[in-house]
C-alpha positions as CSV (number, residue, x, y, z in Angstrom):
1,M,-12.1,22.8,-45.2
2,P,-12.9,21.8,-41.6
3,V,-10.8,23.3,-38.8
4,K,-8.8,20.6,-37.1
5,T,-9.4,20.3,-33.3
6,P,-6.1,21.1,-31.6
7,V,-4.1,18.3,-29.9
8,L,-3.6,19.3,-26.3
9,I,-0.8,17.9,-24.3
10,L,-0.5,18.4,-20.6
11,A,3.1,18.4,-19.5
12,S,2.4,16.8,-16.1
13,S,1.8,13.6,-14.3
14,S,-0.4,15.2,-11.7
15,P,-3.8,13.5,-11.3
16,R,-5.3,16.7,-10.1
17,R,-4.3,18.7,-13.1
18,K,-5.5,15.9,-15.4
19,E,-8.9,16.0,-13.7
20,L,-9.1,19.8,-13.9
21,L,-8.1,19.9,-17.6
22,S,-10.8,17.3,-18.3
23,L,-13.4,19.9,-17.1
24,L,-12.9,21.7,-20.4
25,G,-14.5,18.7,-22.2
26,M,-11.6,18.4,-24.7
27,R,-9.5,15.4,-25.5
28,F,-5.9,15.6,-24.4
29,R,-3.0,13.4,-23.4
30,T,-0.4,13.8,-20.6
31,L,3.3,13.8,-21.0
32,P,5.2,13.7,-17.7
33,V,8.4,15.8,-17.6
34,D,11.3,16.0,-15.2
35,T,12.5,19.6,-14.8
36,D,14.5,21.5,-12.2
37,E,12.0,23.5,-10.2
38,K,14.5,25.7,-8.3
39,F,13.6,29.3,-7.7
40,D,15.7,32.2,-9.0
41,P,16.1,34.5,-6.0
42,S,16.3,37.5,-8.3
43,K,12.7,36.9,-9.5
44,T,9.4,37.3,-7.8
45,I,7.4,34.2,-6.8
46,E,5.0,34.9,-9.7
47,E,7.8,35.1,-12.1
48,N,9.3,31.9,-10.8
49,V,6.2,29.8,-11.1
50,T,5.6,31.1,-14.6
51,A,9.2,30.3,-15.5
52,I,8.9,26.8,-14.2
53,A,5.7,26.3,-16.1
54,Q,7.6,27.4,-19.2
55,Q,10.4,24.9,-18.5
56,K,7.8,22.1,-18.2
57,A,6.1,23.1,-21.5
58,E,9.4,23.3,-23.3
59,A,10.6,20.0,-22.0
60,A,7.4,18.3,-23.2
61,W,7.6,20.1,-26.6
62,N,11.1,18.8,-27.0
63,M,10.0,15.3,-26.3
64,L,7.4,15.3,-29.1
65,H,8.4,13.3,-32.2
66,E,6.4,15.4,-34.7
67,P,5.3,18.7,-33.2
68,N,3.1,20.8,-35.6
69,E,0.9,23.8,-35.7
70,N,-2.1,21.8,-34.4
71,V,-0.3,20.8,-31.1
72,M,-0.6,22.9,-28.0
73,V,1.4,22.0,-24.9
74,I,0.3,23.2,-21.5
75,G,2.8,23.6,-18.6
76,A,1.8,24.6,-15.1
77,D,3.3,25.1,-11.7
78,T,1.7,26.0,-8.3
79,V,3.2,27.4,-5.2
80,V,1.8,28.5,-1.8
81,A,3.3,31.8,-0.6
82,L,3.2,33.3,2.8
83,G,4.3,36.9,2.3
84,S,7.5,36.7,0.2
85,S,8.3,33.1,1.3
86,A,7.3,30.3,-1.1
87,L,6.2,27.0,0.5
88,G,6.9,24.1,-1.8
89,K,6.3,20.4,-1.2
90,P,7.4,19.3,2.3
91,G,10.6,17.3,2.5
92,S,9.5,15.5,5.7
93,Y,6.6,15.0,8.1
94,E,8.1,17.5,10.5
95,E,8.4,20.1,7.7
96,A,4.8,19.6,6.8
97,V,3.7,20.2,10.4
98,H,5.9,23.4,10.4
99,M,4.3,24.6,7.1
100,L,0.8,24.2,8.3
101,K,1.5,25.8,11.6
102,K,2.9,28.9,9.7
103,L,-0.3,29.1,7.7
104,Q,-2.5,29.6,10.9
105,N,-4.1,32.9,11.8
106,T,-3.1,34.6,8.6
107,T,-3.9,34.6,4.9
108,H,-1.7,33.2,2.2
109,M,-1.5,33.3,-1.5
110,V,-1.6,30.4,-4.0
111,H,0.0,31.2,-7.3
112,T,-0.3,29.0,-10.4
113,G,1.7,29.9,-13.5
114,F,0.6,28.3,-16.7
115,V,2.1,28.4,-20.2
116,L,0.6,27.5,-23.6
117,L,3.2,26.5,-26.2
118,S,2.9,25.6,-29.9
119,S,4.8,26.1,-33.1
120,E,3.1,29.5,-33.6
121,Y,2.0,30.7,-30.2
122,S,3.4,31.2,-26.7
123,Y,1.3,32.5,-23.9
124,S,2.0,32.7,-20.2
125,E,0.0,33.9,-17.2
126,C,0.1,33.7,-13.4
127,V,-3.2,33.5,-11.4
128,T,-3.4,34.2,-7.7
129,T,-5.9,33.1,-5.1
130,T,-6.0,34.2,-1.5
131,V,-6.8,31.5,1.2
132,E,-7.5,31.8,4.9
133,F,-7.7,28.8,7.3
134,E,-9.8,28.4,10.4
135,P,-7.3,27.9,13.2
136,M,-6.0,24.4,13.3
137,S,-4.6,22.9,16.5
138,L,-1.5,20.8,16.5
139,Q,-3.8,17.8,16.9
140,D,-5.9,18.9,13.8
141,I,-2.7,19.3,11.8
142,K,-1.3,15.9,12.7
143,R,-4.7,14.2,12.1
144,Y,-4.8,15.7,8.6
145,L,-1.3,14.7,7.8
146,D,-1.7,11.2,9.2
147,Q,-4.9,10.5,7.3
148,V,-4.4,12.4,4.0
149,K,-0.6,12.4,3.7
150,P,-0.4,15.5,1.4
151,F,3.4,15.4,1.1
152,D,3.3,15.8,-2.7
153,K,1.4,19.1,-2.5
154,A,2.7,22.6,-2.2
155,G,2.2,24.1,1.2
156,S,1.5,20.6,2.6
157,Y,-2.2,20.7,1.9
158,G,-4.8,20.1,-0.8
159,I,-7.8,22.3,-0.6
160,Q,-9.9,19.6,-2.3
161,D,-9.2,17.1,0.5
162,P,-12.4,16.5,2.5
163,L,-10.7,16.8,5.8
164,M,-9.1,20.1,4.8
165,A,-12.6,21.5,4.0
166,C,-13.2,21.7,7.7
167,H,-10.5,24.2,8.0
168,V,-10.9,26.6,5.1
169,R,-12.5,29.9,6.3
170,R,-12.3,31.9,3.1
171,I,-11.2,31.9,-0.5
172,D,-10.8,35.0,-2.7
173,G,-10.3,34.0,-6.3
174,C,-10.4,30.8,-8.3
175,Y,-10.9,27.6,-6.2
176,Y,-9.5,25.4,-9.0
177,N,-6.3,27.6,-9.1
178,V,-5.6,26.4,-5.5
179,V,-6.1,22.8,-6.6
180,G,-3.5,23.3,-9.4
181,L,-5.0,24.8,-12.6
182,P,-7.0,28.0,-13.1
183,V,-9.6,26.5,-15.3
184,S,-11.5,29.6,-16.4
185,R,-8.3,31.5,-17.3
186,L,-6.9,28.6,-19.1
187,C,-10.0,28.1,-21.1
188,L,-10.0,31.8,-22.0
189,A,-6.4,31.7,-23.1
190,L,-7.0,28.6,-25.2
191,K,-9.9,30.3,-27.0
192,R,-7.6,33.1,-28.1
193,Y,-5.8,30.6,-30.3
194,F,-8.6,28.1,-30.9
195,P,-11.9,29.9,-31.1
196,E,-13.7,26.7,-31.9
197,I,-13.1,25.4,-28.3
């Protein structure tokens, strides 16, 4: 009896995550969800992004009409962290300027928590990448914000943006993790449950 290919559902409307998941060469569909992404101050940043990814996966699972053992939901959340402070999406242009100024002359972490959820399995992981910028002047920062408008991105930047490429000095860890999905770790996790992938 042939093994059925799992049905993958990405609990996200992010075009970046959709593009990254397509790198696995598997068919999937997206299911946007609306969840409360508030941090619990009693948890670490890593625990928080993983918990939010879990909430997204569960929200998508609950929206399915006929979930079965061959369906796997993927939830993910990404945050930029400077020390113990998490930098989410900016609420204004001024906040975006402030965030990018804070990221100068230092290294910061990008954490992505992801969760796999099915009727039989549940798996979670948090992947961290270290990023260091070349110094950006206030003019550089405003030029980037004016041209790219990365206001839907954690930390007020997208490492994949061509203009931001001019300002990335060093990356330690998975590049795709900074974009929004640690592709190699996700692929490895999926293979634990679906060896045929």
